C-alpha positions, 0 to 999 in steps of 0.5 A: 492472446501472443504477441509476435515480436522480431530480434535479428531476424527472428519471431518469437512469440510473447506469452503475455498479454498485451496493452489491452489486459487493461480494457479486459481486467477493467471490463471484470471489474467492472462484475465485481460489485464488492471490489467496485465499491472500495474502489469508488472510495478509494477515489474517494479518498484519492481526491481527499487527500490532493485536496483537503481544503475544499473538505475541511470545515476548520482549520485542522488545527490553527481554532483551538478554543477550549470553551469549544471543547468534545462540543457533539456533532452538530450543524456547525461541527459534523464530527462534534469537537475534542478536548481542544476545540479543534473540529474534527470532522476537518482533522480527520478529512487531513488526515487522509493525506496524512495517512494515505502519504505515509501508506503509499510512500512506504509500500512504493519503497518496499514494492522497489526493493523486494522486486528488485531482489526478488528478481534477481534470486529468482533470475539468476540463482546460484549464491545470489538467490541464497544470499537474498532468500535467507536474507529474506528467511532472517526479515521474515522471522519478526512479526510485521508490527514487531519488526516495524517498532523496533526499527521506529523504538531504535531510529525514534518517532516520526513518519518518515521512519515508519516509513521506512520501517513499513518499508523494511517490513514489506520487503521480503513478500514483494522479493518472494513473490517476484522469484516465484514467478521469476523461475517461471518466467525465465525457462520459459522457451521464447525468455530461453531463444531470445537469451540464446540471441545474446539479449543482455540480460537488463533486456529481458529482465525490464523487456520480458521477466518484468512485465510477465511478473506485474500482476501479483506486484500489483495485487500484493501492492494493493493489499499491503496499502490496506496493511500499512494504513494499519500498521503507520496507525498504529505506531502512532496510536503507539505515540511513536508515528505522528507527533501532535498536533500534526492530523493522523489518524490514529494519535486522535483515535489515541488521543480520545482513548482518556474520554472516550466514555465522555465523548465517544465520538472522539476518538469513532469516527478517526477509528471508522476512517481507518475501518472504510480506508483498510477494508477498501483497499481489501475488496479492490486487491481482492477483484483485483485477484480475482481479475488476473487469476488465469485461474479463474473464469 
Protein backbone atom coordinates (compact mmCIF):
# COMPACT_ATOMS: atom_id res chain seq x y z
CA UNK A 1 0.00 0.00 0.00
CA UNK A 2 1.09 3.56 -0.54
CA UNK A 3 0.09 7.04 0.39
CA UNK A 4 0.13 10.17 -1.76
CA UNK A 5 1.45 13.41 -0.32
CA UNK A 6 1.85 16.82 -1.88
CA UNK A 7 4.62 19.29 -1.22
CA UNK A 8 4.96 22.59 -3.07
CA UNK A 9 2.41 21.45 -5.63
CA UNK A 10 4.34 18.30 -6.50
CA UNK A 11 2.78 14.90 -5.87
CA UNK A 12 5.11 12.33 -4.35
CA UNK A 13 4.45 8.71 -3.50
CA UNK A 14 5.21 7.77 0.09
CA UNK A 15 6.28 4.17 0.49
CA UNK A 16 5.43 3.20 4.06
CA UNK A 17 2.09 1.79 5.13
CA UNK A 18 -0.58 4.13 6.58
CA UNK A 19 -2.36 3.79 9.89
CA UNK A 20 -4.27 0.75 8.59
CA UNK A 21 -1.07 -1.29 8.90
CA UNK A 22 -1.68 -1.61 12.63
CA UNK A 23 -4.99 -3.38 11.95
CA UNK A 24 -3.19 -5.78 9.65
CA UNK A 25 -0.50 -6.30 12.30
CA UNK A 26 -3.12 -7.06 14.95
CA UNK A 27 -4.84 -9.59 12.68
CA UNK A 28 -1.53 -11.34 12.05
CA UNK A 29 -0.83 -11.48 15.79
CA UNK A 30 -4.25 -13.00 16.40
CA UNK A 31 -3.29 -15.82 14.04
CA UNK A 32 -0.09 -16.47 16.02
CA UNK A 33 -1.22 -18.40 19.08
CA UNK A 34 2.10 -18.34 20.91
CA UNK A 35 2.43 -14.57 20.46
CA UNK A 36 -1.10 -14.09 21.78
CA UNK A 37 -0.32 -16.21 24.85
CA UNK A 38 2.71 -14.03 25.51
CA UNK A 39 0.73 -10.85 24.89
CA UNK A 40 -2.08 -11.87 27.25
CA UNK A 41 0.39 -12.69 30.03
CA UNK A 42 2.19 -9.38 29.47
CA UNK A 43 -1.11 -7.52 29.80
CA UNK A 44 -1.72 -9.38 33.06
CA UNK A 45 1.75 -8.41 34.30
CA UNK A 46 1.13 -4.77 33.41
CA UNK A 47 -2.19 -4.74 35.27
CA UNK A 48 -0.51 -6.29 38.32
CA UNK A 49 2.33 -3.77 38.12
CA UNK A 50 -0.11 -0.85 37.97
CA UNK A 51 -2.40 -2.10 40.75
CA UNK A 52 -0.40 -4.47 42.99
CA UNK A 53 -2.51 -3.77 46.07
CA UNK A 54 -5.56 -5.25 44.33
CA UNK A 55 -3.79 -8.62 43.99
CA UNK A 56 -1.56 -8.79 47.08
CA UNK A 57 -2.92 -10.42 50.24
CA UNK A 58 -0.32 -9.03 52.66
CA UNK A 59 2.03 -6.07 52.89
CA UNK A 60 5.28 -7.00 51.09
CA UNK A 61 7.65 -5.73 53.81
CA UNK A 62 5.79 -4.54 56.89
CA UNK A 63 4.46 -7.76 58.39
CA UNK A 64 7.41 -9.79 59.58
CA UNK A 65 6.63 -12.66 61.96
CA UNK A 66 9.64 -14.85 62.77
CA UNK A 67 7.29 -17.51 64.14
CA UNK A 68 5.96 -18.01 60.59
CA UNK A 69 9.36 -18.45 58.94
CA UNK A 70 9.53 -20.87 55.99
CA UNK A 71 5.84 -21.74 56.04
CA UNK A 72 4.97 -23.86 52.98
CA UNK A 73 2.29 -22.73 50.51
CA UNK A 74 -1.13 -22.73 52.16
CA UNK A 75 -4.54 -21.08 52.04
CA UNK A 76 -3.24 -18.12 54.06
CA UNK A 77 0.11 -17.80 52.32
CA UNK A 78 -0.33 -18.98 48.72
CA UNK A 79 3.40 -19.08 47.96
CA UNK A 80 4.53 -19.67 51.54
CA UNK A 81 6.69 -17.35 53.67
CA UNK A 82 10.37 -16.44 53.54
CA UNK A 83 13.11 -16.42 56.19
CA UNK A 84 11.56 -13.34 57.85
CA UNK A 85 8.00 -14.59 57.81
CA UNK A 86 6.93 -12.34 54.91
CA UNK A 87 4.32 -13.47 52.43
CA UNK A 88 6.15 -14.52 49.25
CA UNK A 89 3.07 -14.18 47.02
CA UNK A 90 2.60 -10.53 47.98
CA UNK A 91 6.30 -9.83 47.49
CA UNK A 92 6.22 -11.42 44.02
CA UNK A 93 3.16 -9.32 43.16
CA UNK A 94 4.80 -6.06 44.28
CA UNK A 95 8.06 -7.14 42.68
CA UNK A 96 6.30 -7.11 39.31
CA UNK A 97 6.15 -3.31 39.43
CA UNK A 98 9.81 -3.00 40.45
CA UNK A 99 11.15 -5.39 37.82
CA UNK A 100 9.01 -4.17 34.92
CA UNK A 101 9.69 -0.54 35.82
CA UNK A 102 13.44 -1.09 35.58
CA UNK A 103 13.09 -3.03 32.32
CA UNK A 104 10.80 -0.51 30.60
CA UNK A 105 12.79 2.53 31.73
CA UNK A 106 16.12 1.11 30.63
CA UNK A 107 14.85 -0.05 27.23
CA UNK A 108 13.08 3.26 26.63
CA UNK A 109 16.22 5.31 27.36
CA UNK A 110 18.42 2.95 25.37
CA UNK A 111 16.01 2.97 22.42
CA UNK A 112 15.69 6.77 22.33
CA UNK A 113 19.46 7.32 22.40
CA UNK A 114 20.26 4.38 20.12
CA UNK A 115 17.61 5.27 17.52
CA UNK A 116 18.74 8.90 17.47
CA UNK A 117 22.38 7.94 16.98
CA UNK A 118 21.50 5.30 14.38
CA UNK A 119 19.42 7.71 12.29
CA UNK A 120 22.12 10.39 12.44
CA UNK A 121 24.80 7.91 11.41
CA UNK A 122 22.76 6.41 8.59
CA UNK A 123 21.30 9.64 7.24
CA UNK A 124 24.38 11.86 7.24
CA UNK A 125 27.08 9.20 6.81
CA UNK A 126 30.73 10.25 6.36
CA UNK A 127 32.61 11.27 9.51
CA UNK A 128 29.45 11.37 11.64
CA UNK A 129 28.76 7.75 10.77
CA UNK A 130 32.37 6.77 11.43
CA UNK A 131 32.54 8.38 14.87
CA UNK A 132 29.18 7.08 16.08
CA UNK A 133 29.65 3.53 14.86
CA UNK A 134 33.19 3.21 16.21
CA UNK A 135 31.89 4.18 19.65
CA UNK A 136 29.13 1.57 19.26
CA UNK A 137 31.76 -1.01 18.27
CA UNK A 138 33.70 -0.29 21.47
CA UNK A 139 30.56 -0.85 23.57
CA UNK A 140 29.72 -4.03 21.68
CA UNK A 141 33.21 -5.38 22.33
CA UNK A 142 32.20 -6.00 25.96
CA UNK A 143 29.78 -8.81 26.86
CA UNK A 144 26.50 -7.23 27.97
CA UNK A 145 26.39 -8.55 31.52
CA UNK A 146 30.06 -7.67 32.12
CA UNK A 147 29.50 -4.13 30.84
CA UNK A 148 26.48 -3.77 33.12
CA UNK A 149 28.46 -5.18 36.06
CA UNK A 150 31.30 -2.73 35.46
CA UNK A 151 28.95 0.27 35.23
CA UNK A 152 26.96 -0.63 38.36
CA UNK A 153 30.14 -1.44 40.28
CA UNK A 154 31.51 1.99 39.40
CA UNK A 155 28.30 3.89 40.15
CA UNK A 156 27.20 1.89 43.19
CA UNK A 157 24.39 -0.62 43.81
CA UNK A 158 20.92 0.85 43.22
CA UNK A 159 17.99 0.41 40.86
CA UNK A 160 18.71 3.79 39.23
CA UNK A 161 22.22 2.69 38.35
CA UNK A 162 20.86 -0.61 37.02
CA UNK A 163 18.65 1.40 34.65
CA UNK A 164 21.68 3.41 33.52
CA UNK A 165 23.77 0.28 32.99
CA UNK A 166 21.13 -1.57 30.96
CA UNK A 167 20.41 1.57 28.93
CA UNK A 168 24.06 1.93 27.94
CA UNK A 169 24.23 -1.79 27.18
CA UNK A 170 21.22 -1.59 24.82
CA UNK A 171 22.21 1.56 22.89
CA UNK A 172 24.64 -0.09 20.40
CA UNK A 173 22.12 -2.71 19.23
CA UNK A 174 19.41 -0.15 18.54
CA UNK A 175 21.91 2.15 16.83
CA UNK A 176 23.21 -0.55 14.46
CA UNK A 177 19.74 -1.81 13.52
CA UNK A 178 18.36 1.67 12.85
CA UNK A 179 21.48 2.74 10.95
CA UNK A 180 21.10 -0.17 8.54
CA UNK A 181 17.43 0.63 7.92
CA UNK A 182 18.17 4.33 7.51
CA UNK A 183 20.84 3.64 4.88
CA UNK A 184 18.15 1.96 2.78
CA UNK A 185 15.41 4.52 3.39
CA UNK A 186 17.49 7.60 2.70
CA UNK A 187 18.13 6.45 -0.89
CA UNK A 188 14.47 5.92 -1.76
CA UNK A 189 13.26 8.01 -4.68
CA UNK A 190 10.61 9.93 -2.78
CA UNK A 191 13.14 10.88 -0.08
CA UNK A 192 15.47 12.28 -2.73
CA UNK A 193 12.54 14.14 -4.31
CA UNK A 194 11.55 15.71 -1.00
CA UNK A 195 15.16 16.70 -0.35
CA UNK A 196 15.37 18.26 -3.83
CA UNK A 197 12.30 20.38 -3.04
CA UNK A 198 14.20 21.98 -0.17
CA UNK A 199 12.71 20.15 2.83
CA UNK A 200 14.78 20.42 5.99
CA UNK A 201 16.68 17.38 7.17
CA UNK A 202 14.86 17.43 10.51
CA UNK A 203 11.49 17.25 8.73
CA UNK A 204 12.64 14.42 6.48
CA UNK A 205 14.00 12.44 9.41
CA UNK A 206 10.94 12.86 11.66
CA UNK A 207 8.18 12.58 9.06
CA UNK A 208 9.64 10.18 6.53
CA UNK A 209 12.70 8.27 7.77
CA UNK A 210 11.59 7.45 11.32
CA UNK A 211 8.19 5.93 10.34
CA UNK A 212 9.98 3.62 7.90
CA UNK A 213 12.33 2.21 10.54
CA UNK A 214 9.72 1.69 13.29
CA UNK A 215 9.20 -2.02 12.61
CA UNK A 216 12.66 -3.25 13.69
CA UNK A 217 12.60 -0.81 16.61
CA UNK A 218 9.34 -2.28 17.95
CA UNK A 219 10.57 -5.84 17.60
CA UNK A 220 13.96 -5.13 19.16
CA UNK A 221 12.44 -3.18 22.06
CA UNK A 222 10.07 -6.04 22.90
CA UNK A 223 12.87 -8.60 22.85
CA UNK A 224 15.19 -6.33 24.84
CA UNK A 225 12.67 -5.96 27.65
CA UNK A 226 13.13 -9.69 28.26
CA UNK A 227 16.90 -9.20 28.28
CA UNK A 228 16.57 -6.23 30.63
CA UNK A 229 14.52 -8.31 33.08
CA UNK A 230 17.23 -10.98 33.12
CA UNK A 231 20.07 -8.50 33.58
CA UNK A 232 18.24 -6.48 36.26
CA UNK A 233 17.38 -9.67 38.15
CA UNK A 234 20.94 -10.93 37.76
CA UNK A 235 22.43 -7.73 39.13
CA UNK A 236 20.03 -7.77 42.08
CA UNK A 237 20.89 -11.44 42.66
CA UNK A 238 24.55 -10.40 42.95
CA UNK A 239 23.68 -7.58 45.35
CA UNK A 240 24.32 -4.78 42.87
CA UNK A 241 20.71 -3.86 42.07
CA UNK A 242 17.73 -3.61 44.39
CA UNK A 243 18.58 -3.55 48.08
CA UNK A 244 16.59 -5.07 50.97
CA UNK A 245 13.74 -4.85 51.77
CA UNK A 246 12.66 -3.95 48.20
CA UNK A 247 10.57 -6.83 46.78
CA UNK A 248 12.51 -7.44 43.56
CA UNK A 249 12.50 -10.86 41.91
CA UNK A 250 16.26 -11.23 41.57
CA UNK A 251 16.84 -10.10 45.15
CA UNK A 252 14.19 -12.54 46.40
CA UNK A 253 15.87 -15.32 44.43
CA UNK A 254 19.20 -14.44 46.04
CA UNK A 255 17.70 -14.36 49.54
CA UNK A 256 16.30 -17.87 49.14
CA UNK A 257 19.42 -19.59 47.77
CA UNK A 258 20.77 -20.26 51.28
CA UNK A 259 17.60 -22.16 52.17
CA UNK A 260 16.94 -23.90 48.87
CA UNK A 261 17.31 -27.42 50.31
CA UNK A 262 15.00 -26.81 53.27
CA UNK A 263 12.53 -24.29 51.79
CA UNK A 264 12.66 -24.46 48.00
CA UNK A 265 9.51 -22.32 47.65
CA UNK A 266 11.41 -19.21 48.78
CA UNK A 267 13.39 -19.24 45.51
CA UNK A 268 10.97 -21.21 43.34
CA UNK A 269 8.24 -18.63 42.87
CA UNK A 270 10.44 -15.57 42.18
CA UNK A 271 12.35 -17.73 39.69
CA UNK A 272 9.11 -18.79 37.99
CA UNK A 273 8.03 -15.14 37.78
CA UNK A 274 11.29 -14.22 36.01
CA UNK A 275 11.00 -17.19 33.65
CA UNK A 276 7.37 -16.51 32.68
CA UNK A 277 7.96 -12.77 32.17
CA UNK A 278 11.01 -13.34 29.96
CA UNK A 279 9.25 -16.09 28.02
CA UNK A 280 6.19 -13.90 27.41
CA UNK A 281 8.18 -10.98 26.01
CA UNK A 282 10.21 -13.33 23.81
CA UNK A 283 7.05 -14.96 22.45
CA UNK A 284 5.47 -11.59 21.70
CA UNK A 285 8.71 -10.30 20.17
CA UNK A 286 8.97 -13.31 17.86
CA UNK A 287 5.34 -12.83 16.85
CA UNK A 288 5.89 -9.17 16.10
CA UNK A 289 8.96 -10.00 14.03
CA UNK A 290 6.98 -12.50 11.96
CA UNK A 291 4.08 -10.08 11.52
CA UNK A 292 6.23 -7.09 10.58
CA UNK A 293 8.62 -8.90 8.25
CA UNK A 294 7.42 -8.13 4.69
CA UNK A 295 9.21 -11.25 3.40
CA UNK A 296 6.86 -13.49 5.40
CA UNK A 297 3.27 -14.07 4.35
